[in-house]
mmCIF file of the N, C-alpha and C atoms, coordinates in Angstrom:
data_MODEL
# 
_entry.id   MODEL 
# 
loop_
_atom_site.group_PDB 
_atom_site.id 
_atom_site.type_symbol 
_atom_site.label_atom_id 
_atom_site.label_alt_id 
_atom_site.label_comp_id 
_atom_site.label_asym_id 
_atom_site.label_entity_id 
_atom_site.label_seq_id 
_atom_site.pdbx_PDB_ins_code 
_atom_site.Cartn_x 
_atom_site.Cartn_y 
_atom_site.Cartn_z 
_atom_site.occupancy 
_atom_site.B_iso_or_equiv 
_atom_site.pdbx_formal_charge 
_atom_site.auth_seq_id 
_atom_site.auth_comp_id 
_atom_site.auth_asym_id 
_atom_site.auth_atom_id 
_atom_site.pdbx_PDB_model_num 
ATOM 1   N N  . MET A 1 1  ? -9.504  -12.179 0.805   1.00 0.00 ? 1  MET A N  1 
ATOM 2   C CA . MET A 1 1  ? -8.558  -10.987 0.414   1.00 0.00 ? 1  MET A CA 1 
ATOM 3   C C  . MET A 1 1  ? -8.473  -9.973  1.526   1.00 0.00 ? 1  MET A C  1 
ATOM 4   N N  . ILE A 1 2  ? -7.398  -9.303  1.569   1.00 0.00 ? 2  ILE A N  1 
ATOM 5   C CA . ILE A 1 2  ? -7.174  -8.284  2.581   1.00 0.00 ? 2  ILE A CA 1 
ATOM 6   C C  . ILE A 1 2  ? -6.840  -6.910  1.876   1.00 0.00 ? 2  ILE A C  1 
ATOM 7   N N  . ARG A 1 3  ? -7.532  -5.918  2.440   1.00 0.00 ? 3  ARG A N  1 
ATOM 8   C CA . ARG A 1 3  ? -7.322  -4.523  1.838   1.00 0.00 ? 3  ARG A CA 1 
ATOM 9   C C  . ARG A 1 3  ? -6.338  -3.771  2.666   1.00 0.00 ? 3  ARG A C  1 
ATOM 10  N N  . VAL A 1 4  ? -5.273  -3.301  1.931   1.00 0.00 ? 4  VAL A N  1 
ATOM 11  C CA . VAL A 1 4  ? -4.152  -2.591  2.601   1.00 0.00 ? 4  VAL A CA 1 
ATOM 12  C C  . VAL A 1 4  ? -4.334  -1.135  2.035   1.00 0.00 ? 4  VAL A C  1 
ATOM 13  N N  . THR A 1 5  ? -4.274  -0.233  3.014   1.00 0.00 ? 5  THR A N  1 
ATOM 14  C CA . THR A 1 5  ? -4.325  1.259   2.586   1.00 0.00 ? 5  THR A CA 1 
ATOM 15  C C  . THR A 1 5  ? -3.059  1.924   3.059   1.00 0.00 ? 5  THR A C  1 
ATOM 16  N N  . PHE A 1 6  ? -2.504  2.608   1.946   1.00 0.00 ? 6  PHE A N  1 
ATOM 17  C CA . PHE A 1 6  ? -1.267  3.420   2.100   1.00 0.00 ? 6  PHE A CA 1 
ATOM 18  C C  . PHE A 1 6  ? -1.678  4.862   2.303   1.00 0.00 ? 6  PHE A C  1 
ATOM 19  N N  . THR A 1 7  ? -1.237  5.488   3.333   1.00 0.00 ? 7  THR A N  1 
ATOM 20  C CA . THR A 1 7  ? -1.648  6.902   3.662   1.00 0.00 ? 7  THR A CA 1 
ATOM 21  C C  . THR A 1 7  ? -0.460  7.708   4.044   1.00 0.00 ? 7  THR A C  1 
ATOM 22  N N  . LEU A 1 8  ? -0.592  8.922   3.529   1.00 0.00 ? 8  LEU A N  1 
ATOM 23  C CA . LEU A 1 8  ? 0.327   10.048  3.703   1.00 0.00 ? 8  LEU A CA 1 
ATOM 24  C C  . LEU A 1 8  ? -0.412  11.435  4.208   1.00 0.00 ? 8  LEU A C  1 
ATOM 25  N N  . PRO A 1 9  ? 0.194   12.216  5.005   1.00 0.00 ? 9  PRO A N  1 
ATOM 26  C CA . PRO A 1 9  ? -0.456  13.523  5.176   1.00 0.00 ? 9  PRO A CA 1 
ATOM 27  C C  . PRO A 1 9  ? -0.499  14.306  3.862   1.00 0.00 ? 9  PRO A C  1 
ATOM 28  N N  . ASP A 1 10 ? -1.622  14.994  3.719   1.00 0.00 ? 10 ASP A N  1 
ATOM 29  C CA . ASP A 1 10 ? -1.878  15.844  2.554   1.00 0.00 ? 10 ASP A CA 1 
ATOM 30  C C  . ASP A 1 10 ? -0.894  16.842  2.442   1.00 0.00 ? 10 ASP A C  1 
ATOM 31  N N  . GLY A 1 11 ? -0.169  16.970  1.371   1.00 0.00 ? 11 GLY A N  1 
ATOM 32  C CA . GLY A 1 11 ? 0.842   18.063  1.010   1.00 0.00 ? 11 GLY A CA 1 
ATOM 33  C C  . GLY A 1 11 ? 2.248   17.719  1.493   1.00 0.00 ? 11 GLY A C  1 
ATOM 34  N N  . GLU A 1 12 ? 2.511   16.497  2.114   1.00 0.00 ? 12 GLU A N  1 
ATOM 35  C CA . GLU A 1 12 ? 3.735   16.154  2.521   1.00 0.00 ? 12 GLU A CA 1 
ATOM 36  C C  . GLU A 1 12 ? 4.213   14.733  1.899   1.00 0.00 ? 12 GLU A C  1 
ATOM 37  N N  . PRO A 1 13 ? 4.900   14.804  0.782   1.00 0.00 ? 13 PRO A N  1 
ATOM 38  C CA . PRO A 1 13 ? 5.482   15.989  0.138   1.00 0.00 ? 13 PRO A CA 1 
ATOM 39  C C  . PRO A 1 13 ? 4.444   16.636  -0.723  1.00 0.00 ? 13 PRO A C  1 
ATOM 40  N N  . SER A 1 14 ? 4.767   17.854  -1.200  1.00 0.00 ? 14 SER A N  1 
ATOM 41  C CA . SER A 1 14 ? 3.793   18.473  -2.176  1.00 0.00 ? 14 SER A CA 1 
ATOM 42  C C  . SER A 1 14 ? 3.843   17.761  -3.531  1.00 0.00 ? 14 SER A C  1 
ATOM 43  N N  . GLY A 1 15 ? 2.668   18.123  -4.189  1.00 0.00 ? 15 GLY A N  1 
ATOM 44  C CA . GLY A 1 15 ? 2.627   17.515  -5.506  1.00 0.00 ? 15 GLY A CA 1 
ATOM 45  C C  . GLY A 1 15 ? 2.025   16.016  -5.424  1.00 0.00 ? 15 GLY A C  1 
ATOM 46  N N  . SER A 1 16 ? 1.977   15.446  -6.618  1.00 0.00 ? 16 SER A N  1 
ATOM 47  C CA . SER A 1 16 ? 1.435   14.003  -6.702  1.00 0.00 ? 16 SER A CA 1 
ATOM 48  C C  . SER A 1 16 ? 2.356   13.029  -6.102  1.00 0.00 ? 16 SER A C  1 
ATOM 49  N N  . VAL A 1 17 ? 1.766   11.878  -5.702  1.00 0.00 ? 17 VAL A N  1 
ATOM 50  C CA . VAL A 1 17 ? 2.598   10.811  -5.021  1.00 0.00 ? 17 VAL A CA 1 
ATOM 51  C C  . VAL A 1 17 ? 1.772   9.548   -5.411  1.00 0.00 ? 17 VAL A C  1 
ATOM 52  N N  . SER A 1 18 ? 2.574   8.487   -5.734  1.00 0.00 ? 18 SER A N  1 
ATOM 53  C CA . SER A 1 18 ? 1.963   7.152   -6.028  1.00 0.00 ? 18 SER A CA 1 
ATOM 54  C C  . SER A 1 18 ? 2.702   6.186   -5.095  1.00 0.00 ? 18 SER A C  1 
ATOM 55  N N  . VAL A 1 19 ? 1.999   5.063   -4.759  1.00 0.00 ? 19 VAL A N  1 
ATOM 56  C CA . VAL A 1 19 ? 2.622   3.964   -4.059  1.00 0.00 ? 19 VAL A CA 1 
ATOM 57  C C  . VAL A 1 19 ? 2.918   2.950   -5.176  1.00 0.00 ? 19 VAL A C  1 
ATOM 58  N N  . VAL A 1 20 ? 4.092   2.429   -5.223  1.00 0.00 ? 20 VAL A N  1 
ATOM 59  C CA . VAL A 1 20 ? 4.574   1.510   -6.134  1.00 0.00 ? 20 VAL A CA 1 
ATOM 60  C C  . VAL A 1 20 ? 5.246   0.309   -5.464  1.00 0.00 ? 20 VAL A C  1 
ATOM 61  N N  . GLY A 1 21 ? 5.011   -0.825  -5.916  1.00 0.00 ? 21 GLY A N  1 
ATOM 62  C CA . GLY A 1 21 ? 5.606   -1.977  -5.347  1.00 0.00 ? 21 GLY A CA 1 
ATOM 63  C C  . GLY A 1 21 ? 5.413   -3.338  -6.053  1.00 0.00 ? 21 GLY A C  1 
ATOM 64  N N  . ASP A 1 22 ? 5.836   -4.379  -5.403  1.00 0.00 ? 22 ASP A N  1 
ATOM 65  C CA . ASP A 1 22 ? 5.674   -5.676  -6.135  1.00 0.00 ? 22 ASP A CA 1 
ATOM 66  C C  . ASP A 1 22 ? 4.273   -6.037  -6.432  1.00 0.00 ? 22 ASP A C  1 
ATOM 67  N N  . PHE A 1 23 ? 3.291   -5.433  -5.676  1.00 0.00 ? 23 PHE A N  1 
ATOM 68  C CA . PHE A 1 23 ? 1.827   -5.785  -5.855  1.00 0.00 ? 23 PHE A CA 1 
ATOM 69  C C  . PHE A 1 23 ? 1.266   -5.139  -7.162  1.00 0.00 ? 23 PHE A C  1 
ATOM 70  N N  . ASN A 1 24 ? 2.038   -4.133  -7.766  1.00 0.00 ? 24 ASN A N  1 
ATOM 71  C CA . ASN A 1 24 ? 1.531   -3.503  -8.936  1.00 0.00 ? 24 ASN A CA 1 
ATOM 72  C C  . ASN A 1 24 ? 2.641   -3.516  -10.112 1.00 0.00 ? 24 ASN A C  1 
ATOM 73  N N  . GLN A 1 25 ? 3.610   -4.342  -9.936  1.00 0.00 ? 25 GLN A N  1 
ATOM 74  C CA . GLN A 1 25 ? 4.663   -4.488  -10.861 1.00 0.00 ? 25 GLN A CA 1 
ATOM 75  C C  . GLN A 1 25 ? 5.462   -3.225  -10.938 1.00 0.00 ? 25 GLN A C  1 
ATOM 76  N N  . TRP A 1 26 ? 5.574   -2.401  -9.874  1.00 0.00 ? 26 TRP A N  1 
ATOM 77  C CA . TRP A 1 26 ? 6.282   -1.180  -9.777  1.00 0.00 ? 26 TRP A CA 1 
ATOM 78  C C  . TRP A 1 26 ? 5.784   -0.171  -10.736 1.00 0.00 ? 26 TRP A C  1 
ATOM 79  N N  . ASP A 1 27 ? 4.512   -0.098  -10.952 1.00 0.00 ? 27 ASP A N  1 
ATOM 80  C CA . ASP A 1 27 ? 3.900   0.765   -12.034 1.00 0.00 ? 27 ASP A CA 1 
ATOM 81  C C  . ASP A 1 27 ? 3.545   2.063   -11.222 1.00 0.00 ? 27 ASP A C  1 
ATOM 82  N N  . PRO A 1 28 ? 4.186   3.226   -11.617 1.00 0.00 ? 28 PRO A N  1 
ATOM 83  C CA . PRO A 1 28 ? 3.875   4.451   -10.907 1.00 0.00 ? 28 PRO A CA 1 
ATOM 84  C C  . PRO A 1 28 ? 2.553   5.056   -11.224 1.00 0.00 ? 28 PRO A C  1 
ATOM 85  N N  . PHE A 1 29 ? 1.883   4.474   -12.213 1.00 0.00 ? 29 PHE A N  1 
ATOM 86  C CA . PHE A 1 29 ? 0.472   4.995   -12.571 1.00 0.00 ? 29 PHE A CA 1 
ATOM 87  C C  . PHE A 1 29 ? -0.611  4.149   -12.027 1.00 0.00 ? 29 PHE A C  1 
ATOM 88  N N  . ALA A 1 30 ? -0.297  3.017   -11.429 1.00 0.00 ? 30 ALA A N  1 
ATOM 89  C CA . ALA A 1 30 ? -1.346  2.091   -10.911 1.00 0.00 ? 30 ALA A CA 1 
ATOM 90  C C  . ALA A 1 30 ? -2.025  2.557   -9.683  1.00 0.00 ? 30 ALA A C  1 
ATOM 91  N N  . HIS A 1 31 ? -1.411  3.161   -8.728  1.00 0.00 ? 31 HIS A N  1 
ATOM 92  C CA . HIS A 1 31 ? -1.969  3.481   -7.441  1.00 0.00 ? 31 HIS A CA 1 
ATOM 93  C C  . HIS A 1 31 ? -1.578  4.950   -7.056  1.00 0.00 ? 31 HIS A C  1 
ATOM 94  N N  . PRO A 1 32 ? -1.994  6.046   -7.642  1.00 0.00 ? 32 PRO A N  1 
ATOM 95  C CA . PRO A 1 32 ? -1.927  7.311   -7.191  1.00 0.00 ? 32 PRO A CA 1 
ATOM 96  C C  . PRO A 1 32 ? -2.575  7.615   -5.933  1.00 0.00 ? 32 PRO A C  1 
ATOM 97  N N  . LEU A 1 33 ? -1.883  8.317   -4.942  1.00 0.00 ? 33 LEU A N  1 
ATOM 98  C CA . LEU A 1 33 ? -2.582  8.620   -3.725  1.00 0.00 ? 33 LEU A CA 1 
ATOM 99  C C  . LEU A 1 33 ? -3.654  9.698   -4.007  1.00 0.00 ? 33 LEU A C  1 
ATOM 100 N N  . ARG A 1 34 ? -4.863  9.583   -3.465  1.00 0.00 ? 34 ARG A N  1 
ATOM 101 C CA . ARG A 1 34 ? -5.961  10.521  -3.773  1.00 0.00 ? 34 ARG A CA 1 
ATOM 102 C C  . ARG A 1 34 ? -6.183  11.356  -2.459  1.00 0.00 ? 34 ARG A C  1 
ATOM 103 N N  . ARG A 1 35 ? -6.393  12.589  -2.583  1.00 0.00 ? 35 ARG A N  1 
ATOM 104 C CA . ARG A 1 35 ? -6.670  13.534  -1.399  1.00 0.00 ? 35 ARG A CA 1 
ATOM 105 C C  . ARG A 1 35 ? -8.047  13.082  -0.786  1.00 0.00 ? 35 ARG A C  1 
ATOM 106 N N  . ARG A 1 36 ? -8.135  13.044  0.470   1.00 0.00 ? 36 ARG A N  1 
ATOM 107 C CA . ARG A 1 36 ? -9.307  12.698  1.269   1.00 0.00 ? 36 ARG A CA 1 
ATOM 108 C C  . ARG A 1 36 ? -9.754  13.906  2.032   1.00 0.00 ? 36 ARG A C  1 
ATOM 109 N N  . SER A 1 37 ? -10.973 13.880  2.532   1.00 0.00 ? 37 SER A N  1 
ATOM 110 C CA . SER A 1 37 ? -11.483 14.997  3.348   1.00 0.00 ? 37 SER A CA 1 
ATOM 111 C C  . SER A 1 37 ? -10.818 15.092  4.726   1.00 0.00 ? 37 SER A C  1 
ATOM 112 N N  . ASN A 1 38 ? -10.184 14.040  5.164   1.00 0.00 ? 38 ASN A N  1 
ATOM 113 C CA . ASN A 1 38 ? -9.604  14.037  6.470   1.00 0.00 ? 38 ASN A CA 1 
ATOM 114 C C  . ASN A 1 38 ? -8.165  14.635  6.507   1.00 0.00 ? 38 ASN A C  1 
ATOM 115 N N  . ARG A 1 39 ? -7.786  15.290  5.361   1.00 0.00 ? 39 ARG A N  1 
ATOM 116 C CA . ARG A 1 39 ? -6.421  15.955  5.275   1.00 0.00 ? 39 ARG A CA 1 
ATOM 117 C C  . ARG A 1 39 ? -5.288  14.944  5.006   1.00 0.00 ? 39 ARG A C  1 
ATOM 118 N N  . THR A 1 40 ? -5.737  13.777  4.467   1.00 0.00 ? 40 THR A N  1 
ATOM 119 C CA . THR A 1 40 ? -4.651  12.806  4.166   1.00 0.00 ? 40 THR A CA 1 
ATOM 120 C C  . THR A 1 40 ? -4.785  12.420  2.591   1.00 0.00 ? 40 THR A C  1 
ATOM 121 N N  . ARG A 1 41 ? -3.761  11.660  2.115   1.00 0.00 ? 41 ARG A N  1 
ATOM 122 C CA . ARG A 1 41 ? -3.909  11.114  0.748   1.00 0.00 ? 41 ARG A CA 1 
ATOM 123 C C  . ARG A 1 41 ? -3.719  9.573   1.066   1.00 0.00 ? 41 ARG A C  1 
ATOM 124 N N  . SER A 1 42 ? -4.496  8.781   0.166   1.00 0.00 ? 42 SER A N  1 
ATOM 125 C CA . SER A 1 42 ? -4.332  7.454   0.292   1.00 0.00 ? 42 SER A CA 1 
ATOM 126 C C  . SER A 1 42 ? -4.575  6.610   -0.880  1.00 0.00 ? 42 SER A C  1 
ATOM 127 N N  . ALA A 1 43 ? -4.241  5.432   -0.977  1.00 0.00 ? 43 ALA A N  1 
ATOM 128 C CA . ALA A 1 43 ? -4.536  4.501   -2.043  1.00 0.00 ? 43 ALA A CA 1 
ATOM 129 C C  . ALA A 1 43 ? -4.600  3.078   -1.370  1.00 0.00 ? 43 ALA A C  1 
ATOM 130 N N  . SER A 1 44 ? -5.569  2.198   -1.929  1.00 0.00 ? 44 SER A N  1 
ATOM 131 C CA . SER A 1 44 ? -5.648  0.907   -1.390  1.00 0.00 ? 44 SER A CA 1 
ATOM 132 C C  . SER A 1 44 ? -5.416  -0.165  -2.358  1.00 0.00 ? 44 SER A C  1 
ATOM 133 N N  . VAL A 1 45 ? -4.938  -1.372  -1.898  1.00 0.00 ? 45 VAL A N  1 
ATOM 134 C CA . VAL A 1 45 ? -4.691  -2.454  -2.693  1.00 0.00 ? 45 VAL A CA 1 
ATOM 135 C C  . VAL A 1 45 ? -5.431  -3.643  -2.014  1.00 0.00 ? 45 VAL A C  1 
ATOM 136 N N  . THR A 1 46 ? -5.774  -4.611  -2.741  1.00 0.00 ? 46 THR A N  1 
ATOM 137 C CA . THR A 1 46 ? -6.327  -5.934  -2.233  1.00 0.00 ? 46 THR A CA 1 
ATOM 138 C C  . THR A 1 46 ? -5.445  -7.130  -2.580  1.00 0.00 ? 46 THR A C  1 
ATOM 139 N N  . VAL A 1 47 ? -4.912  -7.836  -1.573  1.00 0.00 ? 47 VAL A N  1 
ATOM 140 C CA . VAL A 1 47 ? -4.013  -8.879  -1.695  1.00 0.00 ? 47 VAL A CA 1 
ATOM 141 C C  . VAL A 1 47 ? -4.543  -10.129 -0.905  1.00 0.00 ? 47 VAL A C  1 
ATOM 142 N N  . PRO A 1 48 ? -3.960  -11.250 -1.296  1.00 0.00 ? 48 PRO A N  1 
ATOM 143 C CA . PRO A 1 48 ? -4.331  -12.452 -0.456  1.00 0.00 ? 48 PRO A CA 1 
ATOM 144 C C  . PRO A 1 48 ? -3.685  -12.454 0.955   1.00 0.00 ? 48 PRO A C  1 
ATOM 145 N N  . PRO A 1 49 ? -4.362  -13.027 1.954   1.00 0.00 ? 49 PRO A N  1 
ATOM 146 C CA . PRO A 1 49 ? -3.809  -13.110 3.223   1.00 0.00 ? 49 PRO A CA 1 
ATOM 147 C C  . PRO A 1 49 ? -2.435  -13.883 3.191   1.00 0.00 ? 49 PRO A C  1 
ATOM 148 N N  . GLY A 1 50 ? -1.464  -13.317 4.069   1.00 0.00 ? 50 GLY A N  1 
ATOM 149 C CA . GLY A 1 50 ? -0.156  -13.842 4.135   1.00 0.00 ? 50 GLY A CA 1 
ATOM 150 C C  . GLY A 1 50 ? 0.843   -13.211 3.052   1.00 0.00 ? 50 GLY A C  1 
ATOM 151 N N  . SER A 1 51 ? 0.352   -12.338 2.294   1.00 0.00 ? 51 SER A N  1 
ATOM 152 C CA . SER A 1 51 ? 1.205   -11.704 1.296   1.00 0.00 ? 51 SER A CA 1 
ATOM 153 C C  . SER A 1 51 ? 2.265   -10.739 1.973   1.00 0.00 ? 51 SER A C  1 
ATOM 154 N N  . THR A 1 52 ? 3.413   -10.701 1.449   1.00 0.00 ? 52 THR A N  1 
ATOM 155 C CA . THR A 1 52 ? 4.454   -9.835  1.862   1.00 0.00 ? 52 THR A CA 1 
ATOM 156 C C  . THR A 1 52 ? 4.546   -8.807  0.807   1.00 0.00 ? 52 THR A C  1 
ATOM 157 N N  . LEU A 1 53 ? 4.395   -7.555  1.123   1.00 0.00 ? 53 LEU A N  1 
ATOM 158 C CA . LEU A 1 53 ? 4.434   -6.497  0.154   1.00 0.00 ? 53 LEU A CA 1 
ATOM 159 C C  . LEU A 1 53 ? 5.712   -5.665  0.318   1.00 0.00 ? 53 LEU A C  1 
ATOM 160 N N  . ARG A 1 54 ? 6.362   -5.423  -0.841  1.00 0.00 ? 54 ARG A N  1 
ATOM 161 C CA . ARG A 1 54 ? 7.516   -4.511  -0.870  1.00 0.00 ? 54 ARG A CA 1 
ATOM 162 C C  . ARG A 1 54 ? 7.075   -3.339  -1.620  1.00 0.00 ? 54 ARG A C  1 
ATOM 163 N N  . PHE A 1 55 ? 7.447   -2.115  -0.940  1.00 0.00 ? 55 PHE A N  1 
ATOM 164 C CA . PHE A 1 55 ? 6.919   -0.864  -1.771  1.00 0.00 ? 55 PHE A CA 1 
ATOM 165 C C  . PHE A 1 55 ? 7.730   0.335   -1.361  1.00 0.00 ? 55 PHE A C  1 
ATOM 166 N N  . ARG A 1 56 ? 7.545   1.398   -2.110  1.00 0.00 ? 56 ARG A N  1 
ATOM 167 C CA . ARG A 1 56 ? 8.143   2.749   -1.995  1.00 0.00 ? 56 ARG A CA 1 
ATOM 168 C C  . ARG A 1 56 ? 7.070   3.818   -2.457  1.00 0.00 ? 56 ARG A C  1 
ATOM 169 N N  . TYR A 1 57 ? 7.261   4.927   -2.141  1.00 0.00 ? 57 TYR A N  1 
ATOM 170 C CA . TYR A 1 57 ? 6.485   6.078   -2.718  1.00 0.00 ? 57 TYR A CA 1 
ATOM 171 C C  . TYR A 1 57 ? 7.341   6.737   -3.753  1.00 0.00 ? 57 TYR A C  1 
ATOM 172 N N  . LEU A 1 58 ? 6.612   7.231   -4.758  1.00 0.00 ? 58 LEU A N  1 
ATOM 173 C CA . LEU A 1 58 ? 7.243   8.059   -5.920  1.00 0.00 ? 58 LEU A CA 1 
ATOM 174 C C  . LEU A 1 58 ? 6.487   9.374   -6.004  1.00 0.00 ? 58 LEU A C  1 
ATOM 175 N N  . ALA A 1 59 ? 7.222   10.450  -5.607  1.00 0.00 ? 59 ALA A N  1 
ATOM 176 C CA . ALA A 1 59 ? 6.680   11.744  -5.650  1.00 0.00 ? 59 ALA A CA 1 
ATOM 177 C C  . ALA A 1 59 ? 6.929   12.458  -6.998  1.00 0.00 ? 59 ALA A C  1 
ATOM 178 N N  . GLU A 1 60 ? 6.156   13.470  -7.145  1.00 0.00 ? 60 GLU A N  1 
ATOM 179 C CA . GLU A 1 60 ? 6.354   14.361  -8.348  1.00 0.00 ? 60 GLU A CA 1 
ATOM 180 C C  . GLU A 1 60 ? 7.811   14.568  -8.643  1.00 0.00 ? 60 GLU A C  1 
ATOM 181 N N  . GLY A 1 61 ? 8.287   14.630  -9.795  1.00 0.00 ? 61 GLY A N  1 
ATOM 182 C CA . GLY A 1 61 ? 9.643   14.918  -10.209 1.00 0.00 ? 61 GLY A CA 1 
ATOM 183 C C  . GLY A 1 61 ? 10.638  13.773  -10.078 1.00 0.00 ? 61 GLY A C  1 
ATOM 184 N N  . GLY A 1 62 ? 10.011  12.580  -9.863  1.00 0.00 ? 62 GLY A N  1 
ATOM 185 C CA . GLY A 1 62 ? 10.802  11.322  -9.826  1.00 0.00 ? 62 GLY A CA 1 
ATOM 186 C C  . GLY A 1 62 ? 11.522  11.128  -8.500  1.00 0.00 ? 62 GLY A C  1 
ATOM 187 N N  . VAL A 1 63 ? 11.114  11.746  -7.350  1.00 0.00 ? 63 VAL A N  1 
ATOM 188 C CA . VAL A 1 63 ? 11.616  11.504  -6.059  1.00 0.00 ? 63 VAL A CA 1 
ATOM 189 C C  . VAL A 1 63 ? 11.105  10.333  -5.373  1.00 0.00 ? 63 VAL A C  1 
ATOM 190 N N  . TRP A 1 64 ? 11.947  9.322   -5.155  1.00 0.00 ? 64 TRP A N  1 
ATOM 191 C CA . TRP A 1 64 ? 11.547  8.163   -4.399  1.00 0.00 ? 64 TRP A CA 1 
ATOM 192 C C  . TRP A 1 64 ? 11.705  8.297   -2.915  1.00 0.00 ? 64 TRP A C  1 
ATOM 193 N N  . PHE A 1 65 ? 10.771  7.760   -2.085  1.00 0.00 ? 65 PHE A N  1 
ATOM 194 C CA . PHE A 1 65 ? 11.052  7.883   -0.632  1.00 0.00 ? 65 PHE A CA 1 
ATOM 195 C C  . PHE A 1 65 ? 10.312  6.707   0.051   1.00 0.00 ? 65 PHE A C  1 
ATOM 196 N N  . ASP A 1 66 ? 10.636  6.467   1.260   1.00 0.00 ? 66 ASP A N  1 
ATOM 197 C CA . ASP A 1 66 ? 10.115  5.349   2.054   1.00 0.00 ? 66 ASP A CA 1 
ATOM 198 C C  . ASP A 1 66 ? 9.153   5.745   3.065   1.00 0.00 ? 66 ASP A C  1 
ATOM 199 N N  . ASP A 1 67 ? 8.341   4.868   3.566   1.00 0.00 ? 67 ASP A N  1 
ATOM 200 C CA . ASP A 1 67 ? 7.434   5.081   4.671   1.00 0.00 ? 67 ASP A CA 1 
ATOM 201 C C  . ASP A 1 67 ? 8.343   4.946   5.984   1.00 0.00 ? 67 ASP A C  1 
ATOM 202 N N  . GLU A 1 68 ? 8.601   6.015   6.603   1.00 0.00 ? 68 GLU A N  1 
ATOM 203 C CA . GLU A 1 68 ? 9.425   5.879   7.834   1.00 0.00 ? 68 GLU A CA 1 
ATOM 204 C C  . GLU A 1 68 ? 8.863   4.987   8.923   1.00 0.00 ? 68 GLU A C  1 
ATOM 205 N N  . THR A 1 69 ? 7.612   4.628   8.860   1.00 0.00 ? 69 THR A N  1 
ATOM 206 C CA . THR A 1 69 ? 7.005   3.834   9.993   1.00 0.00 ? 69 THR A CA 1 
ATOM 207 C C  . THR A 1 69 ? 7.063   2.399   9.697   1.00 0.00 ? 69 THR A C  1 
ATOM 208 N N  . VAL A 1 70 ? 7.652   2.029   8.502   1.00 0.00 ? 70 VAL A N  1 
ATOM 209 C CA . VAL A 1 70 ? 7.795   0.602   8.071   1.00 0.00 ? 70 VAL A CA 1 
ATOM 210 C C  . VAL A 1 70 ? 9.256   0.227   7.985   1.00 0.00 ? 70 VAL A C  1 
ATOM 211 N N  . PRO A 1 71 ? 9.562   -0.932  8.536   1.00 0.00 ? 71 PRO A N  1 
ATOM 212 C CA . PRO A 1 71 ? 11.014  -1.392  8.271   1.00 0.00 ? 71 PRO A CA 1 
ATOM 213 C C  . PRO A 1 71 ? 11.312  -1.652  6.890   1.00 0.00 ? 71 PRO A C  1 
ATOM 214 N N  . THR A 1 72 ? 12.591  -1.443  6.513   1.00 0.00 ? 72 THR A N  1 
ATOM 215 C CA . THR A 1 72 ? 13.072  -1.751  5.072   1.00 0.00 ? 72 THR A CA 1 
ATOM 216 C C  . THR A 1 72 ? 13.576  -3.186  4.970   1.00 0.00 ? 72 THR A C  1 
ATOM 217 N N  . GLY A 1 73 ? 13.441  -3.831  3.982   1.00 0.00 ? 73 GLY A N  1 
ATOM 218 C CA . GLY A 1 73 ? 13.851  -5.168  3.740   1.00 0.00 ? 73 GLY A CA 1 
ATOM 219 C C  . GLY A 1 73 ? 15.357  -5.200  3.224   1.00 0.00 ? 73 GLY A C  1 
ATOM 220 N N  . ASP A 1 74 ? 15.778  -6.312  2.692   1.00 0.00 ? 74 ASP A N  1 
ATOM 221 C CA . ASP A 1 74 ? 17.201  -6.364  2.201   1.00 0.00 ? 74 ASP A CA 1 
ATOM 222 C C  . ASP A 1 74 ? 17.459  -5.435  1.053   1.00 0.00 ? 74 ASP A C  1 
ATOM 223 N N  . ASN A 1 75 ? 16.407  -5.208  0.227   1.00 0.00 ? 75 ASN A N  1 
ATOM 224 C CA . ASN A 1 75 ? 16.645  -4.349  -0.968  1.00 0.00 ? 75 ASN A CA 1 
ATOM 225 C C  . ASN A 1 75 ? 16.340  -2.937  -0.819  1.00 0.00 ? 75 ASN A C  1 
ATOM 226 N N  . GLN A 1 76 ? 16.192  -2.375  0.403   1.00 0.00 ? 76 GLN A N  1 
ATOM 227 C CA . GLN A 1 76 ? 15.930  -1.014  0.762   1.00 0.00 ? 76 GLN A CA 1 
ATOM 228 C C  . GLN A 1 76 ? 14.442  -0.691  0.578   1.00 0.00 ? 76 GLN A C  1 
ATOM 229 N N  . ASP A 1 77 ? 13.620  -1.635  0.175   1.00 0.00 ? 77 ASP A N  1 
ATOM 230 C CA . ASP A 1 77 ? 12.187  -1.321  0.087   1.00 0.00 ? 77 ASP A CA 1 
ATOM 231 C C  . ASP A 1 77 ? 11.497  -1.578  1.428   1.00 0.00 ? 77 ASP A C  1 
ATOM 232 N N  . ALA A 1 78 ? 10.459  -0.806  1.665   1.00 0.00 ? 78 ALA A N  1 
ATOM 233 C CA . ALA A 1 78 ? 9.587   -1.022  2.882   1.00 0.00 ? 78 ALA A CA 1 
ATOM 234 C C  . ALA A 1 78 ? 8.912   -2.461  2.667   1.00 0.00 ? 78 ALA A C  1 
ATOM 235 N N  . THR A 1 79 ? 8.813   -3.258  3.705   1.00 0.00 ? 79 THR A N  1 
ATOM 236 C CA . THR A 1 79 ? 8.328   -4.596  3.607   1.00 0.00 ? 79 THR A CA 1 
ATOM 237 C C  . THR A 1 79 ? 7.216   -4.807  4.732   1.00 0.00 ? 79 THR A C  1 
ATOM 238 N N  . ILE A 1 80 ? 5.994   -5.237  4.273   1.00 0.00 ? 80 ILE A N  1 
ATOM 239 C CA . ILE A 1 80 ? 5.057   -5.500  5.329   1.00 0.00 ? 80 ILE A CA 1 
ATOM 240 C C  . ILE A 1 80 ? 4.470   -6.948  4.959   1.00 0.00 ? 80 ILE A C  1 
ATOM 241 N N  . THR A 1 81 ? 3.964   -7.616  5.921   1.00 0.00 ? 81 THR A N  1 
ATOM 242 C CA . THR A 1 81 ? 3.283   -8.919  5.675   1.00 0.00 ? 81 THR A CA 1 
ATOM 243 C C  . THR A 1 81 ? 1.857   -8.757  6.294   1.00 0.00 ? 81 THR A C  1 
ATOM 244 N N  . VAL A 1 82 ? 0.761   -9.140  5.462   1.00 0.00 ? 82 VAL A N  1 
ATOM 245 C CA . VAL A 1 82 ? -0.514  -8.934  5.826   1.00 0.00 ? 82 VAL A CA 1 
ATOM 246 C C  . VAL A 1 82 ? -1.237  -10.251 6.042   1.00 0.00 ? 82 VAL A C  1 
# 
C-alpha cells in the first residue's frame, strides 16, 4: 500500500477544507485537512500501488477548488497515479 498526503498552506483558503475524491466516494467528511505544526494542513489516504486518484478540495461554504500543482483529467478533477 502507498500513503498519499494532500497538503495545503494553513489558512489558504480560510476555514475548514476536505479532500474528496474517488478514493473516499466523494465524501466531504471522510478526509478533513488537519492543521500541522509546520503551518500546513494535510490529510493522508492509503491506496494500492498503481492507483489513479481523482480528487478536488472542498472548502467551507461549499466552495470547490483544485490543486493547481496537479493536472486535471477529462472530468475537470485533479488526477494522480501512484
